[in-house]
C-alpha positions in Angstrom: -21.5 19.6 -14.1 -23.5 16.4 -13.7 -26.4 15.9 -11.3 -27.9 12.6 -10.1 -31.5 12.5 -8.9 -33.1 9.7 -6.9 -31.2 7.0 -8.9 -32.2 3.4 -8.1 -30.9 0.2 -9.7 -31.7 -3.5 -9.1 -30.3 -6.8 -10.3 -32.4 -9.9 -10.2 -34.9 -8.4 -7.8 -32.2 -7.3 -5.4 -31.6 -3.5 -4.9 -28.0 -2.6 -5.7 -28.6 1.0 -4.6 -31.6 3.3 -4.0 -32.4 7.0 -4.3 -28.8 8.2 -5.0 -28.4 11.9 -5.2 -25.4 14.0 -6.3 -24.8 17.5 -7.5 -21.2 18.1 -8.6 -19.5 21.5 -8.6 -16.8 22.9 -10.7 -13.3 21.4 -10.2 -14.5 18.7 -7.9 -12.3 15.5 -7.9 -14.3 12.8 -6.1 -13.0 9.4 -4.9 -15.7 6.8 -5.0 -15.4 4.0 -2.5 -17.5 1.0 -1.4 -17.2 -2.7 -1.0 -16.8 -5.0 -4.0 -20.2 -5.5 -5.5 -21.7 -2.3 -4.0 -22.4 -0.8 -7.5 -19.5 1.6 -8.1 -18.7 0.4 -11.7 -22.5 0.1 -12.4 -23.0 3.8 -11.4 -20.3 4.7 -13.9 -22.0 2.7 -16.7 -25.3 4.5 -15.9 -23.7 7.9 -16.1 -22.1 6.9 -19.4 -25.5 5.6 -20.6 -24.1 2.1 -21.0 -26.5 0.6 -18.4 -30.2 1.1 -17.7 -31.6 2.1 -14.3 -35.0 1.6 -12.6 -35.8 5.0 -11.3 -34.4 8.5 -11.1 -32.3 10.5 -13.7 -28.8 11.6 -14.6 -28.6 15.3 -15.6 -25.8 16.2 -18.0 -25.5 19.8 -19.3 -25.6 20.4 -23.0 -22.1 20.1 -24.7 -20.6 18.7 -21.4 -18.3 15.8 -22.4 -17.6 12.9 -20.1 -14.5 10.8 -20.9 -13.6 7.4 -19.3 -10.3 5.6 -19.1 -11.0 1.9 -19.7 -9.2 -0.7 -17.6 -8.4 -2.9 -20.6 -5.8 -1.8 -23.1 -6.8 -2.7 -26.7 -5.0 -1.3 -29.8 -5.9 -2.0 -33.4 -3.6 0.3 -35.4 0.1 -0.2 -36.2 1.4 3.3 -35.1 0.7 5.5 -32.1 -0.3 8.4 -34.4 -2.9 6.3 -36.2 -4.2 4.7 -33.0 -4.9 8.1 -31.5 -6.2 9.8 -34.6 -9.0 7.3 -35.0 -10.8 8.9 -32.0 -11.1 12.3 -33.9 -14.4 13.3 -35.4 -15.0 13.1 -39.1 -14.3 16.9 -39.5 -11.0 16.5 -37.7 -9.8 13.2 -39.2 -6.6 14.8 -40.6 -5.9 17.2 -37.7 -2.7 15.3 -36.7 -1.4 18.5 -35.1 -4.0 18.2 -32.4 -3.0 14.6 -31.7 0.8 15.3 -31.8 0.4 18.2 -29.4 -1.3 16.0 -26.8 1.2 13.1 -27.3 4.2 15.5 -26.9 2.6 16.9 -23.8 2.4 13.3 -22.4 6.1 12.7 -23.0 6.2 11.0 -26.5 8.8 12.0 -29.1 8.4 12.4 -32.8 10.0 8.9 -33.3 7.6 7.4 -30.8 4.6 8.4 -33.0 5.6 5.9 -35.7 6.1 3.0 -33.3 3.6 0.2 -32.6 1.5 1.0 -29.4 2.1 -2.6 -28.2 5.9 -2.0 -28.1 5.5 0.5 -25.2 5.5 -0.3 -21.5 2.3 -0.5 -19.5 2.7 3.1 -18.2 3.1 4.5 -21.7 0.2 2.4 -23.0 -2.0 4.1 -20.4 -0.7 7.4 -21.7 -1.8 6.4 -25.3 -5.3 5.7 -23.9 -5.2 9.1 -22.1 -4.2 10.9 -25.3 -7.2 9.3 -27.1 -9.4 10.4 -24.2 -8.0 14.0 -24.1 -8.4 14.4 -27.9 -12.2 14.3 -27.2 -11.7 17.4 -25.0 -13.7 16.0 -22.0 -14.9 18.3 -19.2 -15.0 15.3 -16.8 -13.1 12.1 -16.3 -14.6 8.8 -15.0 -11.6 6.6 -13.9 -12.4 3.0 -13.0 -9.4 1.4 -11.3 -6.8 3.2 -13.5 -4.1 2.0 -11.1 -4.7 -1.7 -11.9 -1.5 -3.4 -13.1 0.5 -0.1 -13.3 4.0 -0.1 -11.9 5.1 2.3 -9.2 6.6 4.9 -11.6 3.5 4.9 -13.8 1.3 5.3 -10.6 3.4 8.4 -9.6 3.0 9.9 -13.0 -0.8 9.2 -13.1 -1.2 10.8 -9.7 0.4 14.0 -10.9 -1.7 14.0 -14.1 -5.0 13.7 -12.2 -4.1 16.4 -9.8 -3.3 18.8 -12.7 -6.3 17.9 -14.9 -8.5 21.0 -15.4 -11.9 19.6 -14.9 -14.0 17.3 -12.8 -13.1 13.7 -11.9 -14.7 10.7 -10.3 -12.2 8.0 -9.4 -12.6 4.4 -8.3 -9.5 2.8 -6.8 -8.7 0.5 -4.0 -5.4 2.3 -3.4 -6.4 4.5 -0.5 -3.2 6.6 -0.4 -3.5 7.2 -4.2 -7.1 8.4 -3.8 -6.4 10.7 -0.9 -3.5 12.4 -2.8 -5.6 13.3 -5.9 -9.1 14.0 -4.7 -10.9 16.9 -3.1 -14.0 14.9 -1.9 -14.7 11.3 -0.9 -18.0 9.6 -1.8 -19.2 6.2 -0.8 -21.9 3.8 -1.7 -22.9 2.5 1.8 -26.0 0.5 2.7 -27.4 1.1 -0.8 -27.1 4.9 -0.3 -24.6 7.6 -1.4 -22.7 9.7 1.1 -20.2 12.5 0.2 -17.9 14.7 2.3 -15.1 17.2 1.6 -11.8 15.6 2.5 -10.1 12.1 2.4 -11.1 8.6 3.2 -10.1 8.8 6.9 -12.5 11.7 7.5 -15.2 9.9 5.4 -15.1 6.8 7.6 -14.9 8.9 10.8 -18.0 11.0 9.7 -19.9 7.8 8.7 -19.1 6.2 12.1 -20.4 9.3 13.9 -23.6 9.3 11.9 -24.1 5.6 12.5 -23.5 6.2 16.3 -26.1 9.0 16.4 -28.6 7.0 14.3 -28.2 3.9 16.6 -28.6 6.0 19.8 -31.8 7.6 18.3 -33.0 4.1 17.2 -32.4 2.5 20.6 -34.1 5.5 22.3 -37.1 5.1 19.9 -37.2 1.3 20.4 -37.3 1.9 24.2 -40.1 4.5 23.8 -42.0 2.1 21.5 -41.7 -0.7 24.0 -43.0 1.5 26.8 -46.0 2.6 24.7 -46.8 -1.0 23.7 -46.6 -2.1 27.4 -48.8 0.8 28.5 -51.4 0.0 25.8 -51.4 -3.7 26.7 -52.0 -2.9 30.4 -54.6 -0.3 30.0 -56.7 -0.9 26.8 -59.0 -3.3 28.6 -59.8 -1.0 31.5 -62.7 1.3 30.9 -61.1 4.0 33.0 -57.9 4.1 31.0 -59.1 2.9 27.6 -59.2 6.5 26.2 -55.6 7.2 27.3 -54.5 3.8 25.9 -56.1 4.7 22.5 -54.2 8.0 22.4 -51.0 6.1 22.9 -52.0 3.8 20.0 -52.2 6.9 17.8 -48.7 8.1 19.0 -47.3 4.6 18.2 -48.8 4.6 14.7 -47.2 7.9 13.9 -43.7 6.7 14.9 -41.4 5.9 12.0 -39.8 2.5 12.0 -36.0 2.8 12.3 -34.3 -0.3 11.0 -31.1 -1.7 12.5 -28.0 -0.7 10.5 -26.7 -3.6 8.4 -23.2 -4.5 9.4 -20.8 -5.3 6.5 -18.6 -8.3 6.5 -15.0 -7.5 7.0 -11.8 -9.5 6.4 -10.0 -9.7 9.7 -7.3 -12.3 10.3 -3.8 -13.2 11.5 -1.2 -15.3 9.8 -0.3 -18.5 11.7 3.2 -18.0 13.0 5.5 -21.1 13.4 8.1 -20.5 16.2 11.7 -20.3 15.1 14.9 -19.8 17.0 16.5 -18.2 13.9 17.6 -14.6 13.9 18.3 -14.8 10.2 15.4 -16.5 8.4 16.9 -16.4 4.9 20.3 -15.6 3.4 20.8 -14.9 -0.3 24.3 -15.1 -1.8 25.1 -13.8 -5.3 21.7 -14.5 -6.8 21.4 -14.3 -10.6 18.8 -15.4 -13.1 17.8 -14.8 -16.7 15.6 -16.4 -19.3 17.3 -18.0 -22.4 18.7 -15.6 -25.0 18.1 -12.6 -22.7 20.3 -10.6 -20.4 20.1 -11.6 -16.7 17.2 -9.9 -14.9 19.4 -9.7 -11.8 22.9 -10.8 -10.8 25.2 -10.7 -7.8 22.3 -10.0 -5.5 23.1 -10.7 -1.8 21.2 -9.9 1.3 20.2 -11.4 4.7 16.6 -11.3 6.0 16.1 -11.1 9.8 13.1 -12.6 11.5 10.4 -9.9 12.0 11.5 -7.8 9.1 9.7 -6.9 5.8 11.7 -6.8 2.6 9.8 -5.1 -0.4 10.8 -5.8 -4.0 9.9 -2.7 -6.2 10.5 -1.4 -9.7 8.9 -1.1 -13.1 6.8 -3.9 -14.7 8.6 -6.6 -16.6 12.0 -6.1 -14.9 12.0 -9.4 -12.8 10.3 -8.7 -9.5 8.0 -11.7 -9.5 10.8 -13.8 -11.0 13.0 -13.0 -8.1 10.3 -13.9 -5.6 9.7 -17.2 -7.4 13.5 -17.8 -7.5 13.6 -17.3 -3.7 10.7 -19.7 -3.4 12.8 -22.2 -5.4 10.1 -22.5 -8.1 12.6 -21.8 -10.8 15.8 -23.7 -11.7 18.9 -22.5 -9.9 21.3 -20.5 -12.1 23.6 -18.3 -10.0 24.1 -18.0 -6.3 22.3 -19.7 -3.4 19.2 -19.2 -1.2 20.0 -20.5 2.3 17.0 -21.0 4.6 17.4 -21.7 8.3 16.4 -25.3 9.1 13.4 -24.1 11.0 12.2 -21.7 8.3 8.7 -22.6 6.9 7.4 -20.4 4.1 3.9 -19.6 2.7 3.8 -18.3 -0.8 1.1 -16.0 -2.2 1.7 -15.5 -5.9 -0.3 -15.1 -9.1 0.9 -18.6 -10.3 -0.4 -20.1 -7.0 -3.8 -18.5 -7.5 -3.9 -19.9 -11.0 -3.2 -23.4 -9.6 -6.3 -23.4 -7.4 -8.3 -26.5 -8.4 -11.4 -25.0 -10.1 -13.4 -28.2 -9.5 -12.9 -27.9 -5.7 -15.0 -25.9 -3.3 -13.6 -23.2 -1.0 -13.7 -25.7 1.8 -11.9 -28.3 -0.3 -9.1 -26.0 -1.2 -8.4 -24.8 2.3 -8.6 -28.4 3.6 -6.0 -29.5 1.1 -3.3 -27.5 2.9 -3.2 -29.8 5.9 -5.2 -33.0 6.2 -4.9 -32.7 10.0 -7.0 -29.6 10.0 -10.4 -30.2 11.7 -13.7 -29.4 10.0 -14.4 -26.6 12.5 -11.0 -25.1 11.9 -11.4 -25.1 8.1 -14.9 -23.6 8.4 -13.6 -20.9 10.7 -10.9 -20.0 8.2 -13.5 -19.9 5.5 -15.6 -17.5 7.6 -12.6 -15.3 8.3 -12.1 -15.0 4.5 -15.8 -13.9 4.2 -17.0 -17.4 3.0 -19.4 -18.2 5.8 -22.2 -20.8 5.6 -23.1 -21.9 2.1 -20.6 -19.5 0.5 -17.8 -21.9 1.6 -19.3 -24.6 -0.6 -19.0 -22.5 -3.8 -16.8 -23.9 -6.5 -13.5 -22.1 -7.3 -14.6 -22.0 -11.0 -17.5 -19.5 -10.2 -15.4 -17.2 -8.0 -14.2 -13.7 -9.0 -10.6 -12.7 -9.0 -11.0 -11.0 -5.6 -12.7 -14.1 -4.1 -9.9 -16.4 -5.5 -7.3 -14.1 -3.8 -9.2 -14.5 -0.5 -9.2 -18.3 -0.9 -5.4 -18.2 -1.5 -5.0 -16.0 1.6 -7.1 -18.6 3.5 -4.7 -21.3 2.4 -1.8 -19.3 3.7 -3.5 -18.7 7.0 -3.9 -22.5 7.3 -0.1 -22.9 6.8 2.1 -22.4 9.9 4.9 -20.2 8.6 7.6 -17.8 9.7 8.4 -16.5 6.2 5.7 -15.0 3.9 6.3 -14.5 0.2 3.6 -12.2 -1.1 3.4 -11.2 -4.8 1.0 -8.2 -5.3 -1.3 -9.4 -2.5 -3.6 -6.4 -2.7 -4.7 -7.1 -6.3 -8.5 -7.6 -6.4 -9.0 -6.7 -2.7 -11.2 -3.8 -1.7 -10.0 -0.9 0.5 -11.1 -2.5 3.8 -9.6 -5.9 2.9 -6.3 -4.2 2.0 -6.3 -2.5 5.5 -6.9 -5.9 7.1 -4.1 -7.5 5.1 -1.7 -4.7 6.1 -2.6 -5.1 9.8 -2.0 -8.9 9.6 1.5 -8.4 8.1 2.3 -5.8 10.8 1.2 -8.3 13.5 3.1 -11.3 12.0 6.1 -12.2 14.1 7.9 -13.8 11.2 9.7 -12.2 8.1 8.0 -11.1 4.9 9.2 -10.6 1.4 6.6 -8.8 -0.8 6.3 -7.5 -4.4 4.1 -4.4 -4.4 3.4 -1.1 -6.3 1.4 0.3 -3.4 3.3 3.2 -1.8 0.9 2.9 1.2 2.2 -0.6 1.9 5.8 0.4 1.2 5.7 3.3 3.6 3.9 1.3 6.3 5.6 -2.1 6.2 9.0 -2.1 4.4 12.1 -2.1 6.5 14.4 -2.9 3.5 14.1 -2.8 -0.3 15.3 -4.6 -3.4 15.0 -2.0 -6.3 14.9 -3.1 -9.9 16.6 -0.3 -11.8 19.7 0.5 -13.9 19.2 -2.9 -15.7 19.5 -4.9 -12.5 18.5 -5.3 -8.9 20.0 -3.5 -5.9 19.6 -4.2 -2.2 18.8 -1.1 -0.1 18.9 -1.2 3.7 16.2 1.3 4.8 12.6 2.4 4.5 10.9 3.5 1.3 10.9 7.2 2.4 14.6 6.9 3.0 15.1 5.5 -0.5 13.2 8.4 -2.0 15.3 10.9 0.0 18.7 9.3 -0.7 18.3 7.9 -4.2 14.8 8.5 -5.6 13.4 7.3 -9.0 15.8 8.3 -11.7 14.8 8.7 -15.4 14.5 5.1 -16.7 13.8 5.5 -20.4 10.0 6.1 -20.2 9.2 7.8 -16.9 10.7 10.9 -15.3 11.3 10.8 -11.6 8.9 12.9 -9.6 11.1 15.3 -7.7 9.6 17.3 -4.9 9.1 21.0 -5.9 11.2 23.3 -3.8 9.5 26.6 -3.2 10.7 29.6 -1.3 8.8 30.2 1.9 6.3 33.1 1.6 7.2 34.4 5.1 9.9 33.9 7.7 9.5 31.3 10.5 8.6 33.8 13.1 5.8 35.3 11.0 4.6 31.8 10.0 4.5 30.7 13.7 2.6 33.8 14.6 0.0 33.2 11.8 -0.4 29.6 12.8 -1.0 30.5 16.5 -3.6 33.1 15.4 -5.5 30.6 13.3 -5.4 27.9 16.1 -6.7 30.5 18.6 -9.4 31.6 16.2 -10.4 27.9 15.6 -10.6 27.3 19.4 -12.7 30.4 20.0 -15.1 29.5 17.2 -15.3 25.9 18.3 -15.8 26.6 22.0 -19.5 27.2 22.1 -20.3 24.2 19.9 -18.1 22.0 22.1 -19.9 23.3 25.2 -23.2 22.6 23.4 -22.1 19.0 22.7 -21.0 18.4 26.3 -24.2 20.0 27.7 -26.5 17.8 25.4 -24.6 14.6 26.3 -24.7 15.3 30.0 -28.4 16.4 29.9 -29.4 13.3 27.9 -27.8 11.1 30.6 -29.6 13.0 33.4 -33.0 12.8 31.7 -32.5 9.0 30.9 -31.9 8.4 34.6 -35.0 10.4 35.4 -36.9 8.5 32.8 -36.2 5.2 34.5 -37.6 6.6 37.7 -40.7 8.0 35.9 -41.4 4.7 34.2 -41.1 2.9 37.5 -43.6 5.4 39.0 -46.0 4.9 36.1 -45.8 1.1 36.5 -46.5 1.4 40.2 -49.5 3.7 39.7 -50.8 1.4 37.0 -50.6 -1.6 39.3 -52.4 0.3 42.0 -55.1 1.5 39.5 -54.4 5.1 40.5 -55.7 6.9 37.4 -54.8 10.5 38.2 -51.2 9.4 39.2 -51.0 7.4 36.0 -52.0 10.4 33.8 -49.5 12.6 35.7 -46.6 10.1 35.3 -47.4 9.4 31.7 -47.3 13.1 30.9 -43.9 13.3 32.7 -42.6 10.3 30.7 -43.8 12.0 27.4 -42.1 15.3 28.3 -38.8 13.4 29.1 -38.9 11.6 25.7 -39.6 14.9 23.9 -36.7 16.6 25.8 -34.3 13.7 24.8 -35.4 13.9 21.1 -34.8 17.7 21.1 -31.4 17.3 22.7 -30.3 14.7 20.1 -31.3 17.1 17.4 -29.2 19.9 19.1 -26.3 17.4 19.5 -26.3 16.6 15.7 -26.4 20.3 14.7 -23.5 21.1 17.0 -21.5 18.1 15.8 -22.0 19.1 12.1 -21.1 22.7 12.8 -17.9 21.6 14.7 -16.9 19.5 11.7 -17.3 22.5 9.3 -15.2 24.7 11.6 -12.4 22.1 11.8 -12.4 21.6 8.1 -12.4 25.3 7.4 -9.3 25.9 9.6 -7.5 22.8 8.4 -7.6 24.2 4.9 -6.3 27.6 6.1 -3.5 25.9 8.2 -2.4 23.7 5.2 -2.2 26.9 3.1 0.5 28.2 5.4 2.7 25.1 4.7 
């Protein structure tokens, strides 16, 4: 397994990350998270020896192979067999059996092996790349955004593949639910450092928040102590009678480590602008149908009504017509069959890939958001820019120099500036990082109007969708219900290139009475084991508060004695203050130890309880 020692990397004089350390263990599947630009992909390149680093080292055992699944699909052979065989070593060039075995295991047929790789769907093209990767017999996989541009069925297949892979994995993805379902650990690049915990993203962020809180309390306490020492030194260094005591405080001050304030990271946080409407039904679709010339219709006879406040999700495989349907509803395509009837008060805002492509690359961020409504004031536009994480000079950047994620945020800013009661959103999470996706999800939840969205994110579907349009069986079908209800009642049937992922039905290992008894025993054991550490936490917190109150009184006494010039009293009160500070420091250390131990116990019993089912 790989090990990383004190790894440091800078770009243009700016540190990307510093002193990263990691020691992987057998079978670990790690989800790597961090804001866009934090250095996740760079870390992968360093591990693969494709990028240099400033300091530190990456230790890789002899004969330990690391494979990576590239984001971009490029094929240069005319058949699947030839495409995959080119990855074989010189000694194995004609070992087609090895390639065929892997391809058959990934769902290809004998006939498929003679087809052009480009003739397959996106999901199967990913499998071709996986076959090439597996032919190298890697011990470990580095997966950088493997979920990008995959349809929902391909994502479900890939999820199962990663879970069943016999080796180590480090995965980068902005799809939080996907990550949590396939990984054993979560690791993040945060404030230029690396943090890892056993468990999912929720536990990671909770643990990080607790560490930050403890750090900040300790820092504030130290700052308070530093200020008191500086004030004492300033008051007493000039007096002959107290100069020696002041000098001793100088030495204490010099030995104190400087604790810097934690950097706060910019977060996307916003609400869509709702335009009031008396309509109960925002949109009504009657017998919709559309197809491109010389092709079968992508959908036909599609009818539905969308109530205000509801969220309709359009789902299915790539290339089936999801975005086309959304553009048809937005009346960006010529009418062919049926009618889209909007209530007279309906005002829509459309987020689509074509809209992002239409951003004027010569404009600045401010210009683009201003273009939505000339009545918007300068302060309003700047405020929207700031909300989209383009504060200050960043708002004056040209669209031409922005990344895909930044352009998506500009488009979201334009939609925020548009008063609407119907949102049309086509893959709105593309290019957004995990925190930004969470903010977008919250904004849709809080929006009082209706939403129609195209998405492959099962997290968004489970959280937001109240009805679905499913592209399958060579057409589109309206389903009144949530995504979970769809999976229970219909599910993803076999559609030519991906099998549905049916839940495995296993016989219970014990009857309900015995199961309940074992659960109760485990919960009681967890409570018993946790009790002393909870008491320790409560004791430390209460004691710290008591001593801090006492400290205020002691400092007041010290100040009073200093003003009076009472040297013996000053020495006595200074000693008392020092003891109080020392007691608080010791209590904070005990608090952290108890907190860590409590986390370990909870995790230990969570695993045991999950094992019971």
